C-alpha positions in Angstrom: -24.0 175.8 92.7 -26.1 173.1 91.0 -23.2 171.7 89.6 -21.4 169.9 93.0 -24.6 167.4 93.8 -24.8 166.7 90.4 -21.3 165.4 90.4 -22.3 163.7 93.1 -25.0 161.7 91.7 -23.0 160.8 88.7 -20.2 159.5 90.9 -22.6 157.2 92.8 -24.3 156.6 89.7 -20.7 155.1 88.1 -19.7 153.8 91.4 -22.8 151.7 91.7 -22.1 150.8 87.6 -18.8 149.6 88.5 -20.3 147.4 91.4 -22.9 145.0 88.7 -20.1 145.0 86.1 -17.7 143.3 88.5 -20.5 141.4 90.4 -18.8 138.2 90.0 -16.0 139.1 92.2 -15.9 137.9 96.5 -13.8 140.8 97.1 -16.2 143.8 97.9 -15.2 147.2 99.8 -17.5 150.1 100.7 -16.2 153.8 101.0 -17.8 156.9 102.9 -15.9 160.4 102.1 -16.6 163.7 102.8 -18.3 165.8 99.9 -15.0 167.8 100.3 -12.7 164.9 99.8 -12.4 164.5 95.8 -8.6 164.0 96.5 -9.1 161.0 98.5 -11.7 159.5 96.6 -8.8 159.7 93.6 -6.3 158.2 95.3 -8.3 155.0 96.7 -9.4 154.8 93.1 -5.6 154.4 92.6 -5.0 152.1 95.3 -7.4 149.5 94.3 -6.1 149.5 90.9 -2.7 149.2 91.9 -3.4 146.0 94.1 -5.6 145.1 91.1 -2.6 144.8 89.1 -0.4 142.8 91.8 -0.8 139.5 91.3 1.3 138.7 93.8 -1.2 139.7 97.1 -4.9 138.6 95.4 -3.8 136.5 92.5 -6.8 136.0 90.3 -9.0 137.8 92.4 -9.7 141.8 92.3 -11.3 143.9 94.5 -14.3 145.8 94.0 -15.7 149.3 95.3 -18.8 151.1 96.4 -17.6 154.8 96.6 -20.4 157.7 98.4 -20.0 161.0 99.3 -21.5 162.1 102.5 -21.9 166.0 104.1 -19.3 165.7 106.8 -22.0 167.5 109.5 -24.9 164.9 108.8 -24.7 162.1 110.5 -28.2 160.7 109.6 -27.1 160.9 105.6 -23.6 159.0 106.4 -25.8 156.0 108.0 -27.9 156.0 105.6 -25.4 155.6 102.6 -23.5 153.2 105.0 -27.0 151.3 104.9 -27.0 150.8 101.3 -23.7 150.1 101.0 -23.9 147.2 103.7 -27.1 146.0 101.0 -24.7 145.9 98.4 -22.9 143.6 100.4 -19.2 144.5 101.3 -16.0 143.2 103.2 -15.1 146.4 105.2 -16.1 149.9 105.4 -13.5 152.7 104.7 -14.4 155.8 105.6 -12.6 159.3 105.8 -14.8 161.9 107.6 -15.0 164.2 110.7 -15.9 163.9 114.2 -19.5 164.4 113.3 -20.6 161.2 111.5 -17.9 159.4 113.2 -19.5 158.0 116.2 -22.8 157.0 114.6 -21.0 155.1 111.7 -18.4 153.5 114.8 -22.3 152.8 116.4 -23.6 150.9 112.9 -20.8 148.8 112.4 -20.5 147.3 115.7 -24.1 146.6 115.5 -23.6 145.6 111.8 -20.2 143.2 112.7 -18.7 145.2 109.4 -15.2 145.9 109.9 -14.9 150.1 109.7 -11.6 151.8 109.4 -12.0 155.2 110.2 -10.0 157.9 109.0 -10.1 161.6 109.9 -10.3 164.4 108.1 -9.5 167.8 109.6 -11.4 170.8 107.8 -9.1 172.2 105.2 -5.9 171.4 106.8 -6.8 172.4 110.3 -5.0 170.6 113.3 -7.1 167.8 114.2 -9.0 167.6 117.8 -9.6 164.2 119.4 -13.0 162.8 118.3 -13.0 161.1 121.7 -14.5 157.7 120.0 -15.7 155.2 122.8 -13.7 152.5 123.1 -14.6 149.1 124.7 -13.0 146.0 125.6 -15.8 144.2 124.3 -15.7 141.8 121.2 -18.5 144.3 119.5 -15.9 147.2 118.8 -16.1 146.6 115.0 -13.8 150.3 114.4 -10.5 150.7 113.6 -8.3 154.1 113.8 -6.4 154.4 111.1 -5.0 157.7 111.7 -2.5 157.8 115.5 -4.3 159.6 118.1 -3.4 163.4 118.9 -0.6 164.0 120.5 -0.6 167.8 120.0 -0.8 168.7 123.5 2.0 166.1 124.1 4.4 167.9 121.5 3.6 171.6 122.3 4.0 171.0 125.7 7.3 169.1 125.4 9.0 172.0 123.3 7.4 174.5 125.2 9.1 173.7 128.3 12.4 172.7 126.2 12.5 176.4 125.2 11.7 177.2 129.0 9.0 180.0 128.1 7.1 181.3 130.7 4.7 183.5 128.9 3.3 183.1 125.3 -0.1 183.4 123.3 -1.6 180.9 121.2 -3.4 182.2 118.1 -6.1 179.5 115.9 -8.2 179.8 113.3 -11.6 180.0 113.1 -12.0 176.3 112.0 -10.0 174.8 115.0 -11.8 173.3 117.5 -9.9 174.8 120.7 -11.0 172.1 123.0 -8.0 170.4 121.3 -5.3 171.8 123.6 -7.7 172.0 126.7 -5.5 169.9 128.3 -2.3 171.7 127.4 -3.8 174.5 128.7 -4.3 173.1 131.9 -0.8 171.4 132.4 1.2 174.9 131.9 -1.7 176.6 133.6 -0.6 174.2 136.5 3.4 175.0 136.4 2.5 178.7 136.4 3.1 179.8 133.0 1.2 182.8 131.9 -0.9 181.7 128.2 -3.6 184.1 125.9 -5.9 182.7 123.6 -6.8 184.8 120.7 -8.7 183.7 117.7 -8.2 184.7 114.1 -10.5 185.5 111.8 -11.2 184.7 108.2 -10.5 188.6 107.0 -6.5 189.0 108.9 -6.2 192.3 107.5 -9.5 193.6 109.1 -8.5 191.9 112.9 -4.7 194.4 112.5 -6.6 197.1 111.3 -9.3 196.5 114.6 -6.1 196.4 116.7 -4.2 199.6 115.4 -7.7 201.2 115.5 -8.3 199.7 119.5 -5.3 200.0 121.3 -3.3 202.9 122.7 0.4 203.0 122.1 1.2 201.7 125.7 -1.3 199.0 125.0 -0.1 198.2 121.5 3.4 198.1 122.9 2.4 195.4 125.4 0.7 193.2 122.5 4.2 193.7 120.7 6.3 192.3 123.8 3.0 189.4 124.0 3.8 188.6 120.1 7.7 187.9 120.8 6.6 184.3 121.9 3.4 182.7 120.0 2.4 180.0 119.0 0.1 179.2 115.8 -2.6 176.7 115.7 -3.9 176.8 112.2 -4.1 175.4 108.6 -0.7 176.6 106.3 -2.6 178.8 104.1 -4.2 181.1 107.0 -0.8 181.2 108.9 1.3 182.2 105.7 -1.5 185.2 105.6 -1.4 186.2 109.3 2.7 186.3 109.7 2.7 188.4 106.2 0.4 190.5 108.1 2.1 191.0 111.5 5.3 191.4 109.6 4.3 194.0 107.5 2.8 196.2 110.3 6.0 195.7 112.4 4.4 194.1 115.1 7.2 191.7 115.1 11.0 192.2 115.5 13.6 190.2 114.8 14.0 188.6 118.4 10.8 186.8 118.2 9.9 183.1 118.4 7.1 181.8 117.0 6.2 178.0 116.7 3.8 177.0 114.1 2.0 173.2 114.7 0.0 171.3 112.3 0.1 168.1 111.2 -0.7 169.1 107.5 2.4 171.2 106.6 4.1 170.0 103.5 7.9 171.3 102.5 5.8 173.9 99.7 4.1 175.2 103.0 7.2 175.3 104.8 9.6 177.2 102.7 7.1 179.7 101.9 6.5 180.2 106.1 10.2 180.5 106.5 10.3 182.9 103.7 7.5 185.1 105.0 9.0 185.0 108.1 11.6 187.3 110.7 13.1 185.7 114.1 13.0 182.9 114.8 10.7 180.0 113.4 10.0 176.8 115.2 7.8 174.5 112.7 6.5 171.1 114.6 4.6 168.6 111.8 3.7 164.8 111.0 6.5 162.9 108.9 6.9 159.7 107.3 9.7 157.6 106.5 10.8 158.0 102.8 13.5 155.3 101.6 16.7 156.7 101.1 17.2 155.3 98.1 15.2 156.7 95.0 14.4 153.5 93.0 12.9 152.4 96.2 10.6 155.1 97.0 7.8 153.4 95.1 8.1 149.9 96.1 6.6 148.5 99.5 7.9 144.8 99.8 6.3 142.8 96.6 3.9 145.9 95.7 4.7 148.8 93.7 2.6 152.1 94.6 1.7 154.6 91.5 4.8 157.4 91.1 1.8 160.3 91.1 1.7 159.2 94.7 5.5 158.3 95.7 7.2 160.7 93.4 8.2 163.8 95.4 8.2 165.8 92.9 5.3 164.9 90.8 2.7 167.8 91.4 0.1 165.6 93.0 2.3 163.8 95.1 3.2 167.2 96.1 -0.5 168.7 97.2 -1.5 165.1 99.0 -3.0 165.6 102.4 -2.1 163.2 104.9 -5.3 161.4 105.1 -4.4 160.2 101.2 -1.6 158.8 102.5 -4.0 156.6 105.1 -6.5 156.0 102.8 -3.6 154.3 100.2 -2.5 151.9 103.0 -6.0 151.6 104.4 -7.0 149.5 101.1 -3.2 148.1 101.3 -4.1 146.8 104.6 -7.2 145.3 103.7 -5.5 143.3 100.6 -3.3 141.8 102.6 -5.6 140.3 105.3 -8.1 138.9 102.3 -4.8 137.4 101.0 -4.7 136.2 104.2 -7.8 134.8 104.4 -7.5 133.3 101.2 -4.4 131.4 101.9 -6.0 130.0 104.8 -9.2 129.0 103.4 -11.6 130.3 106.0 -13.2 132.8 103.7 -16.4 134.2 104.0 -18.8 135.2 101.9 -20.2 138.7 101.9 -23.8 139.1 102.8 -26.3 141.4 102.0 -27.5 142.9 105.2 -30.5 145.1 105.9 -30.0 148.2 108.9 -33.7 148.8 108.6 -35.3 145.7 109.8 -35.9 145.4 113.4 -35.0 141.4 113.0 -31.7 141.6 110.6 -28.7 139.8 112.0 -25.2 141.0 111.7 -22.3 139.4 109.3 -21.4 136.1 110.6 -17.9 136.3 109.5 -17.4 140.1 111.1 -15.9 139.0 113.8 -13.3 136.4 111.6 -12.3 139.8 109.3 -11.7 142.0 112.3 -9.4 139.4 114.0 -7.5 139.4 110.4 -6.9 142.9 109.8 -6.2 143.9 113.5 -3.5 140.9 113.4 -2.1 142.3 109.9 0.3 145.2 109.6 2.2 146.8 106.5 4.5 149.4 105.4 3.3 152.0 102.7 3.0 155.7 102.4 2.6 156.4 106.3 5.2 153.9 107.3 4.0 150.9 109.5 0.7 151.1 109.7 -1.3 148.4 112.7 -2.9 148.3 115.1 -2.7 147.8 118.6 -5.2 145.8 121.1 -7.3 149.0 121.4 -7.9 149.4 118.0 -5.9 152.7 117.2 -3.1 153.5 115.4 0.1 153.9 117.8 3.0 154.5 114.9 3.2 158.4 115.0 6.4 161.0 114.5 6.9 164.4 114.5 9.3 166.6 112.8 10.5 169.5 114.7 12.2 172.3 112.1 13.5 175.7 112.4 15.5 178.1 111.7 18.2 180.5 113.6 17.4 184.4 114.8 17.8 186.5 111.9 16.2 190.0 110.4 16.7 188.6 106.7 13.6 187.2 105.0 14.1 183.9 103.2 16.6 182.1 106.0 17.7 178.3 105.5 15.3 175.9 107.7 17.2 173.2 109.2 16.0 169.4 111.5 16.4 170.6 115.0 15.1 167.3 116.6 12.2 164.8 116.3 9.3 163.6 118.5 7.3 160.4 119.4 5.1 158.6 121.9 8.0 155.7 123.0 10.8 157.7 123.3 10.0 161.3 123.5 12.1 164.6 122.1 15.3 163.9 120.5 16.9 166.9 119.7 18.6 169.9 121.7 16.4 172.8 121.5 18.3 175.9 122.8 16.5 178.7 122.4 19.8 181.6 122.4 22.0 183.5 119.9 26.1 181.5 119.7 28.4 183.3 118.7 32.1 182.6 117.6 33.4 183.1 121.2 33.5 179.9 122.8 35.8 180.6 125.7 34.8 178.8 128.9 33.1 175.8 127.2 34.6 172.4 127.4 33.0 169.9 124.9 32.9 166.4 125.6 34.5 164.7 122.9 33.9 160.8 121.3 36.0 159.3 119.0 36.7 156.1 117.2 40.6 154.7 116.3 41.0 154.9 113.0 44.5 155.8 111.3 45.3 158.2 110.4 42.3 160.6 111.9 42.3 159.7 115.2 45.6 157.7 116.6 46.9 157.2 120.2 50.3 159.5 120.1 51.2 159.2 124.2 49.6 156.6 126.2 51.5 157.4 129.9 50.4 155.3 132.7 48.2 157.4 135.3 47.6 160.4 132.8 45.0 161.6 130.4 45.7 159.8 126.7 46.7 162.1 124.1 45.4 161.7 120.3 47.0 162.9 117.4 45.8 162.8 113.6 44.2 164.3 111.1 40.6 164.6 112.7 42.3 165.7 116.0 44.0 168.6 113.8 41.1 169.4 112.3 39.7 169.6 116.3 42.4 171.8 117.0 42.0 174.3 114.4 38.4 175.0 115.7 39.6 174.8 119.5 41.9 177.7 118.5 40.0 179.9 116.6 37.0 179.2 119.0 38.7 179.5 122.2 36.9 176.0 123.7 38.8 173.0 125.1 37.5 169.3 125.3 38.2 166.2 126.8 38.5 163.0 124.4 37.5 159.5 124.9 37.4 156.5 122.8 33.7 155.0 122.3 33.3 151.8 124.1 32.2 149.7 121.5 35.0 150.8 119.4 32.3 151.1 116.7 31.1 154.9 115.0 27.4 153.7 115.2 24.6 152.2 113.5 20.9 151.0 114.3 20.2 148.3 116.1 16.8 145.9 116.6 15.4 147.8 119.2 15.5 151.1 117.2 18.7 152.5 119.1 21.9 153.4 118.4 25.4 151.6 119.2 29.0 153.2 119.1 30.2 156.8 118.6 26.5 158.0 117.6 24.9 156.0 120.5 27.1 158.5 122.7 25.6 161.4 120.8 21.7 160.0 121.0 22.1 159.6 124.8 23.4 162.6 124.8 26.8 161.5 127.0 29.0 163.3 124.5 28.8 166.9 122.8 30.4 165.8 119.5 32.0 163.3 117.7 35.0 163.0 115.4 37.1 160.4 113.4 36.7 158.9 110.1 33.0 159.3 110.4 31.3 159.5 106.7 27.8 161.7 106.7 24.6 159.1 106.1 21.1 159.8 105.9 20.2 157.1 108.4 22.8 159.1 110.8 21.5 162.5 109.8 18.1 161.5 111.2 19.4 160.7 114.6 22.3 163.5 115.0 23.5 166.5 113.4 26.5 167.1 111.3 28.8 170.0 110.2 29.7 170.6 106.2 32.1 168.1 105.2 35.6 168.5 105.8 37.2 165.9 103.6 35.7 163.5 100.7 35.0 160.6 100.9 34.7 157.5 98.5 35.1 153.7 98.8 38.6 152.5 98.2 40.1 148.7 98.6 43.0 147.3 99.6 45.4 145.1 98.1 49.3 143.2 98.3 51.2 144.1 95.7 52.3 141.1 93.2 55.4 139.5 93.9 58.1 139.9 91.3 59.1 136.0 89.9 62.3 135.1 89.4 62.6 133.8 85.6 66.2 132.3 85.3 65.2 131.8 81.4 64.6 135.8 80.7 67.0 135.2 78.0 64.5 132.9 76.3 61.3 135.0 76.9 61.6 137.3 73.8 60.8 134.2 71.7 58.6 131.4 72.1 59.7 127.9 72.3 58.0 126.9 69.1 60.0 129.6 67.6 63.4 128.3 69.0 62.6 125.4 67.7 61.9 126.5 64.6 65.0 128.2 64.4 67.3 125.7 65.7 65.6 123.5 62.4 66.4 126.3 60.3 70.1 126.6 61.6 70.0 122.4 60.9 68.5 122.5 57.3 70.6 125.6 55.7 73.7 124.1 56.9 72.5 120.6 55.1 71.8 122.6 52.0 75.1 125.0 51.6 76.7 121.3 52.1 74.8 119.9 49.3 74.8 122.7 47.0 78.8 122.5 47.5 78.6 118.6 46.9 76.8 119.1 43.1 78.8 122.2 42.3 82.3 121.5 44.0 83.9 125.3 44.9 87.4 125.9 44.0 89.4 126.6 47.2 92.6 128.7 47.2 95.7 127.5 47.7 96.9 126.2 51.3 93.1 126.6 52.5 92.7 124.5 55.2 88.8 125.0 54.6 87.1 122.1 53.4 83.1 121.9 52.2 82.5 118.9 55.0 79.1 118.7 56.5 80.6 119.8 59.5 82.2 123.0 58.3 78.9 123.7 56.3 77.1 123.4 59.7 79.3 125.1 61.7 79.2 128.4 59.2 75.8 128.6 59.4 75.5 129.0 63.1 78.6 131.2 63.1 77.1 133.6 60.7 73.7 133.4 62.8 75.0 134.5 66.0 77.3 136.7 64.2 80.9 135.5 64.7 81.5 135.9 61.2 84.4 133.2 59.9 86.5 132.1 56.6 83.7 131.9 53.8 85.2 129.3 51.0 82.1 129.2 49.6 82.1 130.4 45.9 79.9 129.3 43.9 76.5 131.2 43.0 74.2 128.9 44.6 76.0 129.3 47.5 76.0 132.9 47.5 72.7 133.3 47.1 71.6 131.0 50.0 74.1 132.7 52.2 72.3 136.1 51.3 69.1 135.0 52.1 70.1 132.9 55.4 72.2 136.5 56.8 69.0 138.4 56.1 67.2 136.0 58.0 69.8 136.0 60.8 69.9 139.9 61.0 66.1 139.8 61.4 65.9 137.4 64.0 68.6 139.1 65.8 67.4 142.2 65.7 64.4 141.4 66.8 65.3 139.2 69.4 67.4 142.2 70.8 64.7 144.5 70.9 62.2 142.4 72.9 65.3 141.0 75.7 65.3 145.0 76.1 62.2 145.5 76.8 61.6 141.8 78.9 64.5 142.8 81.1 63.5 146.6 81.6 59.5 146.2 82.6 58.2 143.7 84.9 55.3 142.3 83.8 52.0 143.4 85.9 51.1 139.9 87.3 48.1 141.2 89.1 44.8 142.1 86.9 42.4 143.7 89.3 43.0 147.5 88.8 39.3 148.9 89.5 36.7 148.1 91.5 34.8 146.5 88.2 37.7 143.8 87.7 37.2 143.2 92.0 34.0 142.3 91.3 34.1 140.2 88.4 37.0 137.7 89.8 36.7 135.1 92.6 40.0 134.0 93.3 40.4 136.8 95.3 38.2 137.2 98.4 37.1 140.5 99.6 35.4 142.0 102.2 35.0 144.7 104.7 33.9 145.4 108.3 30.6 144.3 109.0 27.5 146.7 109.8 29.7 149.9 108.8 28.9 152.5 106.8 30.5 150.9 103.6 28.8 147.7 104.2 25.7 149.5 104.3 26.7 151.5 101.1 27.2 148.4 99.5 24.0 146.1 100.7 22.0 149.4 99.2 23.5 148.9 95.9 23.5 145.8 95.9 20.1 144.9 96.5 18.6 147.7 94.6 17.0 146.3 91.1 17.2 149.1 89.5 20.7 149.6 89.1 22.5 149.5 86.2 25.6 148.9 87.2 25.6 145.3 88.4 29.2 145.2 90.6 27.3 146.4 93.5 25.6 143.4 93.0 28.3 141.1 92.2 30.8 142.9 95.8 27.7 142.1 97.6 27.3 138.6 96.7 30.8 138.0 97.9 30.9 140.0 101.0 27.4 138.9 101.9 28.7 135.2 101.7 27.8 133.1 104.9 25.8 136.7 106.1 28.7 138.3 106.2 30.6 135.9 108.8 33.1 134.9 105.9 35.0 137.4 104.4 34.2 140.4 106.5 35.9 141.4 109.5 34.8 143.0 113.2 37.4 146.1 112.9 39.5 147.6 110.2 43.1 147.1 111.3 42.4 143.4 111.4 41.3 143.6 107.3 44.5 145.7 106.8 46.6 142.7 108.6 44.3 139.9 106.5 45.5 141.7 103.3 49.2 141.7 104.2 49.7 137.9 105.4 46.5 136.5 103.2 44.9 136.0 100.1 42.3 138.9 100.9 41.2 142.2 99.5 39.7 144.6 101.9 37.0 147.4 100.8 37.4 150.5 103.3 37.5 154.0 103.3 39.9 155.1 100.4 41.5 157.9 102.8 42.2 155.5 105.5 43.8 152.8 102.6 45.8 155.2 101.3 47.2 156.2 104.7 48.3 152.6 105.0 49.9 151.6 101.8 52.1 155.1 102.0 53.9 154.5 105.5 54.0 150.3 105.1 57.2 150.1 105.2 57.6 147.3 103.0 55.7 149.0 100.6 53.4 145.6 100.3 50.2 147.6 99.3 48.2 149.2 96.9 44.8 150.8 96.4 42.4 151.5 93.7 39.1 152.9 94.0 36.4 155.5 92.9 37.5 158.4 91.6 33.9 160.3 92.6 33.5 160.9 95.4 29.4 160.8 96.8 29.6 161.4 100.4 32.3 163.7 102.7 33.8 163.3 106.5 31.8 165.4 109.0 31.9 166.3 112.8 29.0 164.5 114.6 27.0 166.9 116.7 23.6 166.2 119.0 20.1 166.7 117.4 19.6 170.5 117.4 23.5 171.4 118.9 24.1 175.4 119.2 27.7 174.4 117.5 26.9 173.2 114.4 26.8 176.6 112.4 29.8 177.9 113.8 31.5 175.1 113.1 30.3 174.5 109.7 31.6 178.2 109.2 34.9 177.9 110.5 35.3 174.7 108.3 34.5 176.9 105.2 36.8 179.1 106.5 40.2 176.8 106.4 39.0 175.3 103.2 39.2 178.4 101.6 42.7 179.9 102.9 44.2 176.6 101.7 44.7 175.6 105.7 42.8 172.5 105.3 45.1 171.4 102.4 48.3 172.0 104.5 46.3 169.6 106.9 45.7 166.6 104.4 49.4 167.0 103.0 50.3 166.5 106.6 49.2 162.9 106.8 49.1 162.1 102.9 52.2 163.5 101.3 52.4 163.7 97.4 55.7 162.5 97.1 55.6 159.2 99.7 58.1 156.5 99.9 55.4 153.6 98.1 53.6 154.3 95.1 49.5 154.0 95.8 48.4 152.6 92.7 50.9 150.4 90.7 50.5 146.8 92.0 54.0 145.7 91.9 57.0 146.1 93.7 58.3 150.1 92.3 60.6 150.6 95.2 63.8 150.4 93.6 66.6 152.3 93.1 67.4 153.0 89.4 66.9 151.3 86.3 69.9 148.7 86.5 69.2 145.1 86.1 70.0 142.3 88.5 71.6 139.1 88.7 68.1 137.2 88.4 67.4 138.6 85.5 70.5 137.2 83.6 70.9 134.2 85.6 69.9 131.7 82.5 72.9 132.9 80.4 74.9 132.5 82.8 73.3 129.0 83.3 74.0 128.2 79.7 77.1 129.3 79.9 78.3 127.0 82.6 76.4 124.2 80.5 78.6 125.1 77.7 81.7 124.6 79.7 80.8 121.2 81.3 79.8 119.9 78.2 83.2 120.9 76.3 84.9 120.1 79.2 83.6 116.2 79.6 84.0 116.2 75.4 86.9 117.4 76.2 88.1 114.4 78.8 86.0 111.6 76.3 88.2 112.7 73.6 91.7 112.3 75.1 90.6 109.0 76.6 89.9 108.4 73.0 92.7 108.9 71.7 94.7 107.1 74.5 92.8 103.6 74.2 93.5 104.3 70.0 97.0 104.6 70.4 97.1 101.5 72.8 95.9 99.5 70.1 96.8 98.4 66.1 95.0 100.2 64.1 93.5 98.4 61.2 93.7 99.5 57.5 90.2 101.6 57.9 90.4 103.0 61.4 94.1 104.2 60.0 92.8 105.5 57.1 90.4 107.4 59.3 92.9 108.7 61.5 94.9 110.2 58.8 92.0 112.0 57.3 91.9 113.8 60.7 94.9 114.7 61.0 95.4 116.3 57.8 92.1 118.3 58.7 93.4 119.5 61.9 90.0 122.0 62.0 87.6 119.7 61.5 88.3 117.7 64.2 85.5 115.4 63.1 86.2 111.7 64.3 84.8 109.7 61.4 84.2 111.5 57.9 83.8 109.7 54.9 85.5 111.7 51.8 84.5 111.6 48.2 87.0 112.0 45.3 85.0 113.3 43.2 86.0 112.4 39.6 88.0 109.4 40.4 85.5 108.6 43.2 88.5 106.2 44.7 90.1 106.3 47.7 94.2 106.4 48.6 95.8 105.6 51.6 99.2 105.1 52.7 100.3 103.4 56.1 103.6 104.2 57.8 104.9 102.1 60.5 105.5 104.5 63.1 101.4 105.8 63.0 98.9 106.2 60.9 98.8 108.8 58.1 96.4 109.5 55.5 96.7 111.9 52.8 93.2 112.5 50.9 92.8 114.3 48.2 89.9 115.5 46.4 89.4 115.2 43.0 89.8 118.4 41.9 88.7 119.8 38.2 91.7 121.4 35.7 92.0 124.5 35.9 90.7 126.7 33.5 93.8 128.6 30.9 
């Protein structure tokens, strides 16, 4: 029993040693904790350590502190320790104690002008009662209440009224101050409710045993009837033991309904309470906003919180009390206030104050420091921490969880609604069981037009519109099975719904929040933000993000026949033909071949060129070359021509049958890496928020979303985004644009486009789904979800999907080029260049023919000269060559022999020939 005082003395000594080691710091705060609140001290030190490592808030300054522990029921000790802290010099006092000592510390802080941040503690997790601190509008009130006021009376009254209870019993543990619910008891008494009170002793088993021993059977039955409706105001541990005892002793049946209210119930407690109870259980607890992005849970603005406090899987974080969370946020609030004072250069040095002297003066800088703290605000583990004019924290939210009726243990728990002092109850708490038979029920359905989920099928003037689509088919399947009828209308603003600046919701979700509709159905995705304000059924279709793009138009290449070879290769081939022709001529000139008698072919340069070209295009021809060198040359040339022509033929077939894909965008990664095609989505939609959250997450490994967010957020989203999905689809069809939207919607648009001008890309992994939205706490959610699961298991849901997304559509969803063609026949466009080459050859040959005719006539009308007569005689004797000017070499003699005729020109050219071998 002597160990704890020793630890307390050592802790105080260590704190003061810390003070002396950091005497040079200008930021020093004091803390007073209840001697049972060791975890408050741990969290306090962790918060100071986190902020001292954050150079963005205090820069080079460091926070020092002094911590002391007191008996929460000893106000004199609390005041004495506070005076000791003020004597050391502090800028603010943080206290986490009970109401007994809070009033004394408030008076001291007011007298010494020291800002006092008070965090009310409850004993052993018991629900709080109001402290009743005296508040005044004068300037001498220096105490700020960090924890919000106790709203248990308001919450219980609202829930009991919603359940329409008229008779119930309230159980409370021995540590709870029953005066805390006096206001509630007065109000229910005025409304004529029958309320009984019973204190639960520490020895619950003994208490239950005493009931059975002292009550007669008739009294015990009446007591059991009273227990059908009960409210438990006690700490979680006592509640677990009490529920276990009454269930095991058969004091309650499966038709009972109990309400447990306590701010300090964590997730582990909820699961344990549900596991031990039977019947219906409603749990009311204080809740705090948690970032949906896991990587952002430990960040609040420019401050990083220790992972032991913000990680929900950490054992330390799971067992933290609410006072621990407010301790951390209080230190964070003070650090920001100190930062503000340092920036404004209105710093007041700490002064050593004495509480014992009668003429001691208060701290001169107290009022300025208090105003800076009151005007500041931070976002921390408890959400928004700020103070009103009365010095209290107005931000508080209660979560209402519950189960359905059931006799089995371990039933599932779900969120029924939430409550806050501003908007009251958000949700429907219907205390009745719902069967599959919904005959006679008429539901009001709100929707948003989105192909192919919801479309107008018939719009006759004066008659209600008729709707069709995949979501309508699902709704009809539920209606036919459950027997309900529905009236459907379109959301006034044609939006799905997003939170507004004032905290309200617009669109389809807003219609459900304001209870103007019972259910909402369309291409509505299930998101965490929407689940906070409405209920969703199980998903009836998977959801993924897709992109709609326009197919690449087919380019017309008139000279596709030249495509197999590059221009440089064509130039090399043409040069090779000329070079080989010249070499063949030179080889025959150096070693003339023997020609057969009567052969009309001569070894001229023209004939050599023509022969090489003819063999290259595989047209054959007479082979006049009989020398070995020439044959070796031609053999190599034919092998070269065979390889070139074969390669050309193979590549030409590939080029003419396979269309080149001009678009390089085949995935979201490709889309994010390019900037030639702008892309966007519907402004303030679920897709817009999804890309924003991913893109602004500094811990996202894939930079794809950050690149996409930069494009989508150009000009604050007004440049590339649209207001409706149809506008985005039209923008893709008639412009250079890519539309990011629901993959299912885009696939339907691409399948049913008459021109097959679209194709889609997207993710293959579905991280969310489409669901039916209902009011918070709606009794229809479970039965709707059960029927949707049945439709999926028996294959009916797949039949409905194939109706709107057929597998064998007229258009290819994933090809970036037009595939709507019959067979594989080649069109005239592929061979236009061949015909152009043929036409050019015909035109050129006709022109040359006319030129030759004109030339011959012109020459025939003139008297030929001796040189001209020789040339024309040579052309006449060698008609095949048709070469107008040809020097004839006479090998051996090197002489010209020509004869002239009186009627025309005639040349008999005879090449020198070697004598035949015998």
